[in-house]
Backbone as ProteinMPNN parsed JSONL, in Angstrom:
{"seq_chain_A": "MTATMYGIPNCDTVKKARDWLGANGVAFEFHDYKKAGIDRASLERWVAEHGWETVLNRAGTTFKKLPDADRVDLNPDKAIELMLAQPSMIKRPVLDLGDRRIVGFKPDVYAAALG", "coords_chain_A": {"N_chain_A": [[0.835, -1.178, 0.0], [0.559, 2.171, -0.861], [0.64, 5.177, 0.706], [-0.991, 8.396, 0.59], [0.041, 11.63, 1.077], [-1.351, 14.689, 1.866], [-0.751, 18.104, 1.595], [1.263, 21.036, 2.219], [4.396, 21.781, 0.968], [6.266, 23.463, 2.37], [5.394, 23.625, 4.964], [6.002, 23.271, 8.38], [4.976, 21.181, 10.002], [4.175, 19.33, 8.087], [6.667, 18.763, 6.996], [7.878, 17.453, 9.187], [6.213, 15.204, 9.365], [6.654, 14.012, 6.872], [9.382, 13.424, 7.124], [9.216, 11.59, 9.239], [7.775, 9.485, 8.053], [9.598, 8.744, 6.017], [11.835, 7.964, 7.577], [10.785, 5.749, 8.773], [10.396, 3.992, 6.763], [8.07, 4.093, 5.203], [6.297, 4.079, 2.299], [5.107, 6.724, 0.285], [3.04, 8.99, -1.57], [3.137, 12.441, -2.471], [0.836, 15.043, -2.294], [0.51, 18.209, -3.3], [-1.224, 20.869, -2.127], [-0.988, 23.545, -2.927], [-0.065, 23.489, -5.55], [-1.616, 21.517, -6.883], [-4.168, 21.792, -5.92], [-7.327, 20.894, -4.39], [-9.946, 18.511, -4.46], [-13.549, 18.657, -4.306], [-14.841, 16.24, -3.615], [-12.922, 14.805, -2.125], [-12.587, 16.515, 0.116], [-15.2, 16.414, 1.131], [-15.334, 13.701, 1.889], [-13.344, 13.644, 3.889], [-14.398, 15.461, 5.765], [-16.775, 14.144, 6.395], [-15.705, 11.905, 7.632], [-14.059, 12.897, 9.735], [-15.147, 15.28, 10.665], [-15.875, 18.754, 10.171], [-14.746, 20.477, 11.967], [-12.326, 19.389, 12.678], [-10.94, 19.154, 10.258], [-10.823, 21.726, 9.131], [-8.524, 24.26, 9.497], [-8.578, 26.359, 11.9], [-6.798, 27.751, 13.403], [-4.827, 28.817, 11.873], [-3.123, 31.404, 9.97], [-4.357, 32.103, 7.523], [-7.092, 31.529, 7.903], [-7.626, 33.216, 10.072], [-7.363, 35.712, 8.921], [-9.619, 36.028, 7.433], [-12.684, 37.73, 6.544], [-14.975, 38.716, 9.139], [-17.579, 37.78, 8.628], [-17.186, 35.449, 7.169], [-16.087, 33.776, 9.034], [-17.94, 33.147, 10.928], [-20.882, 31.309, 11.969], [-20.274, 28.739, 10.995], [-20.508, 25.67, 9.216], [-20.646, 22.286, 7.923], [-20.882, 22.556, 5.033], [-20.202, 25.266, 4.53], [-17.617, 25.317, 5.58], [-16.314, 23.531, 3.842], [-16.523, 24.955, 1.433], [-14.895, 27.178, 2.055], [-12.405, 25.872, 2.365], [-12.045, 24.806, -0.191], [-11.762, 27.154, -1.663], [-9.478, 28.233, -0.501], [-7.039, 26.276, -0.016], [-5.029, 26.335, 1.916], [-6.26, 26.493, 4.315], [-6.851, 23.97, 5.146], [-6.303, 21.573, 7.596], [-3.043, 20.37, 8.244], [-0.692, 17.68, 8.009], [-2.824, 15.724, 5.791], [-3.078, 12.375, 5.866], [-3.689, 9.88, 3.731], [-4.647, 6.665, 3.978], [-5.974, 4.902, 2.459], [-8.082, 3.097, 3.5], [-8.69, 4.692, 5.612], [-8.162, 7.999, 7.016], [-5.65, 10.137, 8.409], [-5.596, 13.06, 10.198], [-3.538, 15.783, 10.621], [-0.392, 15.642, 12.451], [1.014, 13.382, 14.606], [3.525, 11.641, 16.09], [3.051, 9.257, 17.622], [0.474, 8.522, 16.853], [0.811, 8.053, 14.108], [2.627, 5.896, 14.31], [1.044, 3.956, 15.577], [-0.929, 3.563, 13.634], [0.51, 2.741, 11.412], [2.133, 0.724, 12.181]], "CA_chain_A": [[0.0, 0.0, 0.0], [1.242, 3.46, -0.849], [-0.186, 6.227, 1.279], [-0.892, 9.707, -0.036], [0.042, 12.729, 2.03], [-1.826, 15.955, 1.329], [-0.249, 19.214, 2.385], [2.047, 22.105, 1.604], [5.764, 21.337, 1.244], [7.056, 24.284, 3.289], [4.788, 23.576, 6.293], [6.873, 22.558, 9.322], [4.344, 19.933, 10.429], [4.266, 18.417, 6.944], [8.07, 18.322, 6.918], [8.083, 16.463, 10.253], [5.49, 13.983, 8.996], [7.381, 13.401, 5.752], [10.612, 12.856, 7.692], [8.85, 10.411, 10.023], [7.443, 8.408, 7.107], [10.846, 8.306, 5.393], [12.669, 7.28, 8.567], [10.137, 4.49, 9.126], [10.273, 3.167, 5.561], [6.699, 4.089, 4.69], [6.196, 4.673, 0.961], [3.962, 7.621, 0.145], [3.038, 10.019, -2.607], [2.831, 13.734, -1.884], [-0.091, 15.88, -3.057], [0.716, 19.597, -2.902], [-2.421, 21.688, -2.303], [-0.69, 24.806, -3.603], [0.082, 23.245, -6.989], [-2.649, 20.647, -7.457], [-5.487, 22.065, -5.357], [-8.012, 19.763, -3.761], [-11.283, 18.369, -5.045], [-14.675, 18.667, -3.37], [-15.14, 14.884, -3.138], [-11.975, 14.479, -1.053], [-12.95, 17.294, 1.301], [-16.454, 15.88, 1.674], [-14.99, 12.442, 2.58], [-12.599, 13.958, 5.111], [-15.319, 16.093, 6.705], [-17.682, 13.085, 6.854], [-14.947, 10.994, 8.491], [-13.449, 13.55, 10.897], [-15.852, 16.495, 11.061], [-15.254, 19.97, 9.629], [-14.002, 21.119, 13.038], [-10.974, 18.827, 12.657], [-10.306, 19.35, 8.952], [-10.597, 23.162, 8.916], [-7.501, 24.805, 10.395], [-9.002, 27.682, 12.356], [-5.688, 28.398, 14.116], [-3.883, 29.352, 10.903], [-3.18, 32.794, 9.548], [-5.307, 32.274, 6.421], [-8.436, 31.594, 8.479], [-7.736, 34.395, 10.944], [-7.441, 36.923, 8.092], [-10.912, 36.081, 6.75], [-13.661, 38.669, 7.094], [-15.774, 38.129, 10.213], [-18.747, 37.089, 8.08], [-16.775, 34.118, 6.713], [-15.631, 32.976, 10.171], [-19.058, 32.845, 11.829], [-21.94, 30.405, 11.487], [-19.673, 27.669, 10.197], [-21.142, 24.358, 9.142], [-19.842, 21.493, 6.979], [-20.877, 23.098, 3.669], [-19.445, 26.52, 4.505], [-16.206, 24.973, 5.801], [-15.809, 22.936, 2.594], [-16.365, 26.049, 0.469], [-13.713, 27.943, 2.445], [-11.202, 25.08, 2.089], [-11.89, 24.731, -1.651], [-11.286, 28.456, -2.125], [-8.132, 28.474, 0.019], [-6.596, 25.007, 0.567], [-4.169, 26.568, 3.074], [-7.081, 26.379, 5.514], [-7.007, 22.564, 5.506], [-5.305, 21.149, 8.58], [-2.002, 19.609, 7.564], [-1.05, 17.031, 6.756], [-3.83, 14.67, 5.783], [-2.451, 11.155, 5.358], [-4.719, 8.956, 3.25], [-4.159, 5.288, 4.014], [-6.873, 4.086, 1.646], [-9.292, 2.756, 4.252], [-8.911, 5.744, 6.598], [-7.272, 9.128, 6.92], [-5.159, 10.743, 9.646], [-5.511, 14.512, 10.022], [-2.518, 16.302, 11.513], [0.73, 14.721, 12.654], [1.515, 13.021, 15.928], [4.301, 10.423, 15.863], [2.443, 8.062, 18.214], [-0.697, 8.154, 16.032], [1.37, 7.442, 12.9], [3.204, 4.612, 14.667], [-0.059, 3.027, 15.833], [-1.641, 3.295, 12.387], [1.37, 2.152, 10.391], [2.904, -0.382, 12.75]], "C_chain_A": [[0.882, 1.245, 0.0], [0.256, 4.496, -0.335], [-0.037, 7.491, 0.443], [-0.958, 10.752, 1.066], [-0.366, 13.995, 1.292], [-1.307, 17.075, 2.214], [0.452, 20.25, 1.544], [3.5, 21.834, 1.961], [6.537, 22.169, 2.258], [6.462, 24.358, 4.691], [5.669, 22.733, 7.218], [6.276, 21.22, 9.758], [4.388, 18.899, 9.312], [5.692, 17.89, 6.814], [8.359, 17.253, 7.967], [7.425, 15.136, 9.9], [6.196, 13.262, 7.848], [8.666, 12.744, 6.24], [10.312, 11.574, 8.462], [8.563, 9.231, 9.095], [8.706, 7.857, 6.452], [11.708, 7.498, 6.34], [12.102, 5.915, 8.94], [9.835, 3.617, 7.911], [8.875, 3.072, 4.987], [6.674, 4.805, 3.339], [4.951, 5.574, 0.905], [4.16, 8.538, -1.048], [2.664, 11.329, -1.92], [1.943, 14.528, -2.826], [0.008, 17.298, -2.496], [-0.539, 20.409, -3.194], [-2.155, 22.937, -3.122], [-0.616, 24.627, -5.112], [-1.109, 22.518, -7.592], [-4.05, 20.941, -6.934], [-6.048, 20.837, -4.652], [-9.428, 19.707, -4.331], [-12.343, 18.275, -3.949], [-14.924, 17.274, -2.79], [-14.205, 14.474, -2.003], [-12.336, 15.219, 0.228], [-14.234, 16.766, 1.941], [-16.21, 14.575, 2.431], [-14.314, 12.726, 3.911], [-13.511, 14.561, 6.177], [-16.314, 15.049, 7.24], [-16.976, 12.168, 7.853], [-14.505, 11.652, 9.797], [-14.202, 14.764, 11.426], [-15.123, 17.735, 10.55], [-14.394, 20.652, 10.68], [-12.551, 20.635, 13.089], [-10.25, 19.191, 11.368], [-9.99, 20.819, 8.674], [-9.622, 23.689, 9.96], [-7.869, 26.232, 10.783], [-7.896, 28.425, 13.1], [-4.712, 29.086, 13.161], [-4.148, 30.789, 10.511], [-4.239, 33.02, 8.475], [-6.729, 32.403, 6.964], [-8.622, 32.875, 9.292], [-7.866, 35.699, 10.16], [-8.769, 37.047, 7.342], [-11.791, 37.174, 7.35], [-14.509, 37.957, 8.161], [-16.949, 37.314, 9.686], [-18.411, 35.67, 7.628], [-16.407, 33.206, 7.88], [-16.752, 32.601, 11.128], [-20.061, 31.93, 11.155], [-21.389, 29.313, 10.59], [-20.484, 26.392, 10.303], [-20.345, 23.56, 8.112], [-19.759, 22.106, 5.576], [-20.044, 24.371, 3.564], [-17.951, 26.25, 4.684], [-15.588, 24.397, 4.529], [-15.587, 24.022, 1.55], [-15.117, 26.887, 0.781], [-12.432, 27.187, 2.083], [-10.969, 24.894, 0.59], [-11.291, 26.025, -2.186], [-9.841, 28.702, -1.695], [-7.644, 27.199, 0.722], [-5.624, 25.164, 1.743], [-4.945, 26.441, 4.38], [-7.338, 24.928, 5.926], [-5.908, 22.212, 6.501], [-4.313, 20.221, 7.894], [-1.202, 18.779, 8.55], [-2.294, 16.167, 6.92], [-3.144, 13.473, 5.142], [-3.555, 10.176, 5.015], [-4.119, 7.562, 3.164], [-5.045, 4.345, 3.209], [-8.172, 3.795, 2.374], [-9.619, 3.784, 5.336], [-7.884, 6.854, 6.394], [-6.86, 9.588, 8.315], [-4.986, 12.23, 9.362], [-4.556, 15.06, 11.076], [-1.399, 15.282, 11.667], [1.079, 14.615, 14.129], [2.253, 11.697, 15.745], [3.648, 9.152, 16.425], [1.221, 7.592, 17.416], [-0.225, 7.488, 14.74], [1.905, 6.048, 13.209], [2.106, 3.568, 14.901], [-0.763, 2.621, 14.538], [-0.804, 2.51, 11.387], [2.273, 1.031, 10.906], [4.352, -0.062, 12.82]], "O_chain_A": [[1.834, 1.347, 0.774], [-0.832, 4.662, -0.886], [0.922, 7.639, -0.315], [-1.882, 10.763, 1.88], [0.186, 14.333, 0.245], [-1.409, 17.006, 3.438], [0.264, 20.333, 0.33], [3.819, 21.671, 3.139], [7.397, 21.626, 2.952], [6.981, 25.091, 5.532], [6.036, 21.61, 6.874], [6.999, 20.231, 9.871], [4.614, 17.717, 9.57], [5.897, 16.704, 6.553], [9.014, 16.255, 7.669], [8.006, 14.072, 10.111], [6.316, 12.037, 7.861], [9.001, 11.636, 5.82], [11.049, 10.593, 8.361], [9.044, 8.121, 9.319], [8.869, 6.642, 6.343], [12.253, 6.462, 5.958], [12.838, 5.028, 9.371], [9.11, 2.627, 8.012], [8.53, 2.076, 4.351], [6.989, 5.991, 3.25], [3.888, 5.22, 1.414], [5.282, 8.82, -1.471], [1.959, 11.329, -0.91], [2.251, 14.673, -4.009], [-0.368, 17.548, -1.351], [-0.89, 20.621, -4.355], [-2.995, 23.348, -3.922], [-1.048, 25.497, -5.868], [-1.563, 22.86, -8.684], [-5.024, 20.395, -7.452], [-5.333, 19.878, -4.363], [-10.025, 20.737, -4.643], [-12.063, 17.867, -2.822], [-15.189, 17.144, -1.595], [-14.644, 13.864, -1.028], [-12.386, 14.62, 1.302], [-14.33, 16.684, 3.166], [-16.8, 14.352, 3.489], [-14.658, 12.134, 4.934], [-13.41, 14.215, 7.354], [-16.655, 15.077, 8.423], [-17.592, 11.709, 8.815], [-14.572, 11.027, 10.856], [-13.919, 15.228, 12.53], [-13.894, 17.76, 10.504], [-13.422, 21.329, 10.344], [-11.656, 21.378, 13.493], [-9.06, 19.505, 11.396], [-8.978, 21.117, 8.039], [-9.865, 23.577, 11.162], [-7.521, 27.188, 10.09], [-8.044, 29.61, 13.397], [-3.86, 29.857, 13.601], [-5.245, 31.317, 10.696], [-4.947, 34.027, 8.513], [-7.484, 33.278, 6.54], [-9.658, 33.533, 9.2], [-8.412, 36.679, 10.667], [-9.018, 38.06, 6.689], [-11.658, 37.505, 8.528], [-14.728, 36.748, 8.087], [-17.277, 36.267, 10.245], [-19.261, 34.782, 7.696], [-16.414, 31.984, 7.73], [-16.535, 31.815, 12.05], [-20.084, 31.796, 9.931], [-21.968, 28.998, 9.55], [-21.066, 26.082, 11.343], [-19.444, 24.115, 7.483], [-18.675, 22.167, 4.995], [-19.271, 24.536, 2.62], [-17.119, 26.872, 4.024], [-14.458, 24.74, 4.18], [-14.572, 24.013, 0.855], [-14.373, 27.257, -0.126], [-11.487, 27.777, 1.559], [-9.822, 24.832, 0.147], [-10.419, 26.001, -3.054], [-9.068, 29.31, -2.435], [-7.821, 27.06, 1.933], [-5.418, 24.21, 2.494], [-4.342, 26.297, 5.443], [-7.976, 24.684, 6.95], [-4.735, 22.513, 6.28], [-4.691, 19.39, 7.069], [-1.054, 19.112, 9.726], [-2.755, 15.915, 8.033], [-2.683, 13.552, 4.003], [-4.272, 9.699, 5.895], [-3.203, 7.31, 2.381], [-4.88, 3.127, 3.273], [-9.244, 4.198, 1.923], [-10.705, 3.751, 5.914], [-6.881, 6.68, 5.701], [-7.616, 9.45, 9.276], [-4.313, 12.614, 8.405], [-4.739, 14.832, 12.272], [-1.449, 14.197, 11.088], [1.39, 15.6, 14.797], [1.656, 10.724, 15.287], [3.685, 8.099, 15.789], [0.969, 6.391, 17.321], [-0.789, 6.478, 14.321], [1.661, 5.112, 12.446], [2.234, 2.424, 14.465], [-1.147, 1.463, 14.372], [-1.332, 1.713, 10.611], [3.073, 0.467, 10.16], [5.145, -0.887, 13.275]]}, "name": "protein", "num_of_chains": 1, "seq": "MTATMYGIPNCDTVKKARDWLGANGVAFEFHDYKKAGIDRASLERWVAEHGWETVLNRAGTTFKKLPDADRVDLNPDKAIELMLAQPSMIKRPVLDLGDRRIVGFKPDVYAAALG"}
């Protein structure tokens, strides 16, 4: 199985996750949001699996710079629209293992999921 990591190459958390995967011999492909964007179907799957509250990075600069009207009354559909418009608002990385996804990076979570 080859995993797919979704993220932005210059993100420190993505770099740590990529290093962890490499050091542990886990093969993966990298999907760069900045270059390739993200499709609605993927975001809908991730939000259905983890909830928009987990997938939308509300702590990031991109979200914080949004007009107040865009940051209030969030729901799954509005969160997906925001992330489609600005993929930098997706929590990073998202590691797609085929049968499930891991949002964010914690070494112990990766170790448990990937053995």
